[in-house]
Structures are given as C-alpha cells and as structure tokens.
N, C-alpha and C positions, 0 to 999 in steps of 0.2 A: 390105221385105227388106234394103234398105240399112242401116236402123237396126239390124236384127239382126246384120248383118255387122260394123257398127261396134262394137257392144257386145261381140261375141265377140273381135274383134281387140284392142280396147282392154283387155279383161279379161285376155287372154293376155299382152299387153305388160306390164301391171302385175304379174302373177304371176311372169313370168320375170325381170323386172327386180329384184324383191325377192329372188329366189333368187340372182341373180348378185351382188347386194350382199352377201348372206350369205356367198357364196364368198370375198369379199375378206377375211374373218376368217382365212383360211388363212395370211395374211401374219403374223398374230400368233402362229401356231404355229411359225414359223421358216422358212417357204418364201419364196423370193425372189419379187419382183413378176413377173418374167418367167415363172416357173413357174406362178404363180397365174393370170396372163392366158392362158397357153397352155392351162391346164386349163379355164378358162371358155370359151374359144373352141372347145373340143372337146366340150363338154357338149350334151345335147339341148335344154337350156334356151335356149342361144344360138341354135340352129337354129330353134326355135319363135319366139323373139324376132324373128329376121330375117323369117321367114315371115309373122308377124303384122304387121310393119311394111309389108311388101309388100302384104298384104291391105288394110291401112288406107289406103295410098296409092291402091290401086285403087278402094276405096269412095269416096274423096274426089274423085278426078280422072276416073273413068270417067263418060262423059256419061250422064245419066239421061234418060228420055223426057220430053218437055215436057208431056205429059198422061198421067195414069195410065190403065191399061187399063179400069178400072172407070168412068171418066168418060164413055166412049162409050155406056154404057147409058142415059144420061139425055138423049141428043140426039133 
C-alpha cells in the first residue's frame, strides 16, 4: 500500500510541477514575475502539489509495521 501511495504522490508531483513550469511562460507574454507567481499560487495545480508533498512525507516518515500482516499466517 505504501508503494501505491508513493507512486500516486510522486506522479502528481511530477505532473503539477510541469504545469507550473509551463505557467512561467506567461512572463514571455508580458506579465510581471509577481503576477505570474500569484497566479501559480492560486491554481489548483499548486494545491495538488502541496497535498502530494504532504502525502509523500507521510509515506516516508509514518512508521510501518515491523512485520507484514500476512507473515502471521506462516507461524
């Protein structure tokens, strides 16, 4: 289950980061950097990015059981 959580969070981080990098092209259209960064901070991509980072940290640092539940069947 932890592997599945890691893959989902990592995939969302990669996806939202590429979207936010693409948003930086708005500067080439004449917008100021502050306007571009305010726009990025207000998008749903940034919120998903933060949530995915929190999920990834939970997957890494939440203590896992020392034995898997299926190993009790073999005793």
